[in-house]
C-alpha positions as CSV (number, residue, x, y, z in Angstrom):
1,M,21.7,-26.7,8.6
2,A,20.1,-23.4,7.6
3,K,22.4,-20.4,7.5
4,R,21.4,-17.2,9.3
5,I,22.4,-14.0,7.6
6,I,22.0,-10.3,8.7
7,I,21.9,-7.7,6.0
8,S,22.4,-4.1,7.2
9,G,22.0,-0.7,5.6
10,G,19.5,1.5,3.9
11,G,18.5,5.1,3.9
12,T,17.8,5.4,0.2
13,G,16.5,3.2,-2.6
14,G,20.1,2.9,-3.8
15,H,20.9,0.9,-0.7
16,I,17.6,-0.8,0.0
17,F,16.9,-2.4,-3.4
18,P,20.4,-4.0,-3.7
19,A,20.0,-5.3,-0.2
20,I,16.7,-6.9,-1.0
21,A,18.1,-8.3,-4.2
22,I,20.9,-10.0,-2.3
23,A,18.4,-11.5,0.2
24,D,16.3,-12.8,-2.7
25,A,19.4,-14.3,-4.3
26,L,20.3,-16.0,-1.0
27,K,16.8,-17.5,-0.9
28,K,17.1,-18.6,-4.5
29,L,20.4,-20.4,-3.8
30,R,19.4,-21.7,-0.4
31,P,15.7,-21.5,0.3
32,E,16.1,-22.5,3.9
33,T,18.3,-19.5,4.7
34,E,17.1,-17.3,7.6
35,I,17.5,-13.6,6.9
36,L,17.2,-10.6,9.2
37,F,17.6,-6.9,8.1
38,V,18.9,-4.1,10.3
39,G,18.0,-0.6,9.2
40,A,17.7,2.9,10.6
41,N,14.4,3.9,12.3
42,G,12.5,6.5,10.4
43,R,14.1,5.6,7.1
44,M,12.4,4.1,4.1
45,E,13.8,0.6,4.6
46,M,11.5,0.2,7.6
47,D,8.6,0.1,5.1
48,K,10.3,-1.3,2.0
49,V,11.9,-4.4,3.6
50,P,8.7,-5.8,5.3
51,A,6.9,-5.1,2.0
52,A,9.4,-7.4,0.3
53,G,8.7,-10.1,2.9
54,Y,11.6,-9.8,5.3
55,E,11.9,-9.0,9.0
56,I,13.7,-5.8,10.0
57,V,15.1,-4.3,13.2
58,G,15.6,-0.6,13.4
59,L,18.5,1.3,15.1
60,D,18.2,4.9,16.3
61,I,21.0,6.1,14.1
62,A,21.4,9.1,11.7
63,G,24.0,10.4,9.4
64,F,26.4,13.4,9.9
65,Q,24.5,16.6,9.1
66,R,26.7,18.9,7.0
67,G,26.6,22.5,8.0
68,S,24.8,22.0,11.3
69,I,27.0,21.5,14.4
70,L,24.0,21.5,16.7
71,K,22.3,18.6,14.9
72,N,25.4,16.5,15.3
73,L,25.8,16.9,19.1
74,S,23.7,13.9,19.7
75,L,25.4,11.7,17.1
76,P,28.0,10.1,19.3
77,F,25.3,9.0,21.7
78,K,23.2,7.6,18.8
79,V,26.2,5.7,17.5
80,L,27.0,4.2,20.9
81,G,23.4,3.3,21.5
82,S,23.1,1.7,18.0
83,V,26.3,-0.4,18.5
84,S,24.9,-1.6,21.8
85,K,21.6,-2.6,20.2
86,A,23.4,-4.2,17.2
87,K,25.3,-6.4,19.7
88,S,22.1,-7.4,21.3
89,V,20.6,-8.3,17.9
90,I,23.6,-10.4,17.0
91,K,23.5,-12.1,20.4
92,T,19.8,-13.0,19.8
93,F,19.9,-13.9,16.1
94,K,23.4,-15.6,16.1
95,P,24.2,-15.0,12.4
96,D,26.6,-17.1,10.4
97,A,27.6,-13.9,8.5
98,V,26.6,-10.2,8.2
99,V,26.4,-8.1,5.1
100,G,26.8,-4.4,4.9
101,V,25.4,-2.5,1.9
102,G,26.0,1.0,3.1
103,G,23.7,3.5,4.8
104,Y,23.4,4.7,8.4
105,A,22.8,1.3,10.0
106,S,25.5,-0.5,8.3
107,G,28.4,0.9,10.3
108,P,27.2,0.0,13.8
109,L,26.0,-3.4,12.8
110,L,29.3,-4.3,11.0
111,Y,31.4,-3.0,13.9
112,A,29.3,-4.9,16.4
113,A,29.7,-8.1,14.3
114,S,33.5,-7.6,14.2
115,T,33.7,-7.5,18.0
116,K,31.8,-10.9,18.0
117,N,34.1,-12.5,15.4
118,V,31.2,-12.9,13.0
119,P,32.3,-13.1,9.3
120,I,31.7,-9.8,7.5
121,L,31.0,-9.0,3.8
122,I,31.0,-5.4,2.6
123,Q,29.2,-4.5,-0.6
124,E,30.8,-1.2,-1.7
125,Q,28.5,0.2,-4.4
126,N,30.5,3.3,-5.4
127,S,33.7,4.0,-7.3
128,Y,34.9,6.0,-4.3
129,A,34.7,4.1,-1.0
130,G,32.9,5.6,2.0
131,I,34.7,6.3,5.3
132,T,32.8,3.6,7.2
133,N,33.6,0.9,4.7
134,K,37.2,1.9,4.5
135,F,37.4,1.7,8.3
136,L,35.7,-1.7,8.5
137,A,37.5,-3.2,5.5
138,K,40.3,-4.7,7.6
139,K,37.7,-6.8,9.5
140,A,35.9,-8.0,6.3
141,K,36.3,-11.5,4.8
142,R,35.1,-10.2,1.4
143,I,34.6,-6.8,-0.2
144,C,32.3,-6.9,-3.3
145,V,32.8,-4.0,-5.6
146,A,31.3,-2.6,-8.8
147,F,34.2,-0.6,-10.2
148,D,37.9,-1.2,-11.1
149,G,40.7,0.4,-9.1
150,M,39.2,-0.2,-5.6
151,E,42.6,-1.5,-4.4
152,Q,43.3,2.1,-3.4
153,F,40.7,1.7,-0.6
154,F,40.7,-2.0,0.3
155,P,43.0,-4.9,0.8
156,A,43.4,-6.3,-2.8
157,D,43.3,-9.9,-1.7
158,R,39.7,-9.5,-0.4
159,I,38.2,-7.6,-3.3
160,I,35.9,-9.3,-5.7
161,K,34.3,-7.4,-8.6
162,T,30.7,-8.5,-8.7
163,G,28.9,-5.4,-9.8
164,N,25.9,-3.9,-8.1
165,P,22.6,-5.8,-7.6
166,I,19.7,-4.6,-9.6
167,R,15.9,-4.9,-9.5
168,R,15.6,-7.4,-12.4
169,A,12.0,-6.4,-13.1
170,S,13.0,-2.8,-13.6
171,V,15.4,-3.6,-16.5
172,E,13.3,-6.1,-18.4
173,I,12.3,-3.8,-21.2
174,K,12.3,-6.0,-24.3
175,G,9.0,-5.9,-26.2
176,K,7.4,-3.3,-23.9
177,R,7.7,-0.1,-26.0
178,E,4.1,0.2,-27.0
179,E,2.8,-0.7,-23.6
180,A,5.1,1.9,-22.2
181,F,3.8,4.7,-24.3
182,E,0.2,3.7,-23.6
183,S,0.8,3.7,-19.9
184,F,2.2,7.2,-19.9
185,N,-0.4,8.4,-22.5
186,L,2.4,9.5,-24.9
187,S,3.1,9.0,-28.6
188,S,5.4,6.2,-29.8
189,N,6.3,8.4,-32.8
190,K,8.1,11.2,-30.9
191,K,11.5,11.4,-29.3
192,T,11.2,10.8,-25.5
193,V,13.4,11.8,-22.6
194,L,13.2,10.2,-19.1
195,V,14.3,12.4,-16.2
196,T,14.7,10.7,-12.9
197,G,16.3,11.9,-9.7
198,G,15.7,8.8,-7.7
199,S,12.9,8.0,-5.2
200,L,13.5,11.3,-3.2
201,G,14.0,13.5,-6.3
202,A,16.7,15.9,-7.4
203,G,16.1,19.7,-7.0
204,T,18.6,20.6,-9.8
205,L,16.9,18.3,-12.3
206,N,13.5,19.6,-11.5
207,K,14.7,23.3,-11.8
208,C,16.3,22.5,-15.2
209,M,13.1,20.9,-16.5
210,L,10.9,23.8,-15.4
211,A,13.4,26.3,-16.9
212,G,13.7,24.4,-20.2
213,L,10.2,23.0,-20.6
214,Q,9.3,25.4,-23.4
215,Q,12.4,24.4,-25.4
216,L,11.5,20.7,-25.2
217,I,7.9,21.5,-26.2
218,D,9.0,23.6,-29.1
219,A,11.2,20.7,-30.3
220,D,8.2,18.3,-30.0
221,V,10.1,16.2,-27.5
222,Q,8.2,14.1,-24.9
223,L,9.2,14.1,-21.3
224,I,8.6,11.4,-18.6
225,W,9.5,13.4,-15.5
226,Q,9.8,11.8,-12.1
227,T,10.0,14.7,-9.6
228,G,10.5,12.7,-6.4
229,K,8.2,13.0,-3.4
230,Y,9.8,16.2,-2.0
231,Y,9.3,18.2,-5.2
232,Y,6.1,16.8,-6.8
233,K,3.7,19.3,-5.2
234,N,5.8,22.3,-6.0
235,V,6.4,21.2,-9.6
236,K,2.7,20.7,-10.2
237,E,1.9,24.1,-8.7
238,Q,4.4,25.8,-11.0
239,L,3.1,24.0,-14.0
240,G,-0.4,25.0,-13.1
241,E,-3.0,24.5,-15.8
242,N,-0.3,24.6,-18.5
243,K,0.1,20.9,-18.8
244,H,1.2,19.9,-22.3
245,P,0.3,16.5,-23.8
246,N,4.0,15.9,-24.4
247,I,4.7,16.1,-20.6
248,C,4.1,13.3,-18.1
249,V,4.9,14.4,-14.5
250,L,5.0,11.7,-11.8
251,E,6.0,11.7,-8.2
252,F,7.3,8.1,-8.3
253,L,7.8,5.6,-11.1
254,N,6.3,2.3,-10.0
255,R,7.2,0.7,-13.3
256,M,10.8,1.7,-14.1
257,D,10.8,-1.0,-16.9
258,L,8.2,1.0,-18.8
259,A,9.9,4.3,-18.3
260,Y,13.2,2.8,-19.5
261,A,11.5,1.2,-22.5
262,A,10.0,4.5,-23.6
263,A,13.1,6.6,-23.4
264,D,15.5,7.5,-26.2
265,V,17.7,9.5,-23.8
266,I,17.8,9.3,-20.0
267,I,18.8,12.1,-17.6
268,S,19.7,10.9,-14.2
269,R,21.8,11.4,-11.0
270,A,24.8,9.1,-10.7
271,G,24.0,6.8,-7.8
272,A,25.7,3.5,-8.1
273,G,22.4,1.5,-8.1
274,T,20.9,3.6,-10.8
275,I,24.1,3.3,-12.9
276,A,23.9,-0.5,-12.6
277,E,20.4,-0.5,-14.0
278,L,21.3,1.9,-16.8
279,C,24.1,-0.4,-17.9
280,M,21.5,-3.1,-18.3
281,V,18.9,-1.0,-20.3
282,K,21.6,0.2,-22.7
283,K,20.2,3.7,-23.5
284,A,22.0,6.9,-24.1
285,I,22.3,8.7,-20.8
286,I,23.3,12.1,-19.4
287,L,24.5,12.0,-15.8
288,V,24.2,15.0,-13.5
289,P,26.0,13.9,-10.3
290,S,24.6,15.1,-7.0
291,P,27.1,17.4,-5.2
292,N,25.3,16.7,-1.8
293,V,27.0,13.3,-1.2
294,A,30.0,12.1,0.7
295,E,33.4,12.5,-1.0
296,D,31.6,13.7,-4.2
297,H,31.3,10.0,-5.0
298,Q,28.6,10.5,-7.7
299,T,30.9,12.5,-9.8
300,K,33.5,9.7,-9.5
301,N,30.8,7.1,-10.5
302,A,29.9,9.2,-13.5
303,L,33.5,9.6,-14.6
304,A,34.0,5.9,-14.5
305,L,31.4,5.7,-17.3
306,V,32.5,8.9,-19.2
307,N,36.0,7.5,-19.4
308,Q,34.6,4.5,-21.2
309,N,32.6,6.7,-23.6
310,A,29.5,5.3,-22.0
311,A,27.8,8.4,-20.7
312,V,27.6,12.2,-21.0
313,L,28.4,14.2,-17.9
314,V,26.8,17.6,-17.0
315,K,28.0,19.2,-13.8
316,D,25.3,20.1,-11.3
317,A,26.5,23.7,-11.2
318,D,26.2,24.0,-15.0
319,A,23.0,22.1,-15.4
320,E,20.5,25.0,-15.4
321,K,22.4,26.6,-18.3
322,T,23.4,23.5,-20.3
323,L,21.4,20.4,-19.5
324,V,18.4,21.0,-21.8
325,K,20.6,22.1,-24.8
326,T,22.8,19.0,-24.2
327,V,19.8,16.6,-24.3
328,L,18.4,18.3,-27.4
329,D,21.7,18.0,-29.2
330,L,22.0,14.4,-28.2
331,L,18.5,13.6,-29.5
332,K,19.5,15.0,-32.9
333,D,22.7,12.8,-33.0
334,E,21.5,9.2,-33.4
335,K,25.1,8.0,-34.1
336,Q,26.2,9.3,-30.7
337,Q,23.2,7.8,-29.1
338,Q,24.1,4.4,-30.5
339,K,27.7,4.7,-29.5
340,L,26.7,5.5,-25.9
341,S,24.2,2.6,-25.9
342,T,26.8,0.2,-27.1
343,Q,29.5,1.3,-24.6
344,I,27.3,1.3,-21.5
345,G,26.0,-2.1,-22.4
346,K,29.6,-3.5,-22.2
347,L,29.7,-2.5,-18.5
348,A,26.6,-4.5,-17.5
349,M,27.0,-7.1,-14.8
350,P,23.5,-8.8,-14.6
351,D,24.3,-11.5,-12.1
352,A,25.7,-9.3,-9.3
353,D,23.0,-10.4,-6.8
354,L,23.7,-14.1,-7.2
355,N,27.5,-13.6,-7.3
356,I,27.4,-11.6,-4.0
357,A,25.1,-14.2,-2.4
358,K,27.5,-17.0,-3.3
359,E,30.3,-15.0,-1.6
360,V,28.1,-14.6,1.5
361,L,27.6,-18.3,1.7
362,K,31.3,-19.0,1.2
363,I,32.3,-16.9,4.2
364,T,29.8,-18.8,6.4
365,E,31.9,-21.8,5.8
366,T,35.1,-20.2,7.1
367,Q,36.2,-21.4,10.5
368,T,35.4,-18.8,13.1
369,D,34.7,-18.8,16.8
370,A,31.9,-16.3,17.0
371,V,31.1,-15.1,20.5
372,F,27.4,-14.4,21.0
373,T,27.6,-13.5,24.7
374,A,27.1,-9.9,25.8
């Protein structure tokens, strides 16, 4: 009999792409599996999930707005409305299990599932668990994690270290170096830096590149610079007509595999999904954690690598002064690049999607008396 699975979460590519990877893995293991996504209306999952071939239902839910009391006044009503709709979705779809990957929609859906006695699996991507996942952990059958030491947040007997799912196509870089340089119209004979702030972009990284651009040009270093959609227009305006042949500025990288293949050093934020990919591509990386995230979890993600000598950390507050110098120094030190490459490669967990999918299928076999009435 075909299993019916709901996968909830989203908001950013860091949640959406792993969710889709889990769905694809479930289909690979059991092609007859029926999958429904639950996301947040107005967020990028409402486009990305259908594009990947899956159905999605949207909840009218938003996150807590730091620094704005007025914007949060409607939040309790949105949460209650989202829980009510989530219960309705569960009643209609009758899932054998639900999976939460984080993001606005994950909380209401998992809570609603717990009230119906539907088996729950939480996929905690970060090294520091979010409030919602900590709250719901006692209801979960399995908690799949990517970092050690998660017993401080979750019941130890339910934790399984699987790693974070990755977009496999994004990390398949072998034999693509020449193709990569051709696609970016850059030279394969020059040192190359990739800067990526994720799909939405990172203001600090863009400021650093604008401020240090001449230093990179003077050092004859090439730059593949993903600005993110929020910053692309402004960056292009500031560059004006001064575009240098060493600099390739893009709003979004459709072929991350080529960007990774071309890079000698990668500068990135420290989202868990990005780190999972970086472990696979085995390049020297400099992490600049975003300060604008819950519980400063990106810094904790970065430190998990730094403590293994697998990455260099530059604090967001220090980045404008030190980031460009740090990358230029690292480019000169090939021994350090190789050390970082070797150490980060040891942390790769390439089969996370399949391992999580197997755990999802296991909890569908547990004896439960799900209640699908209102």
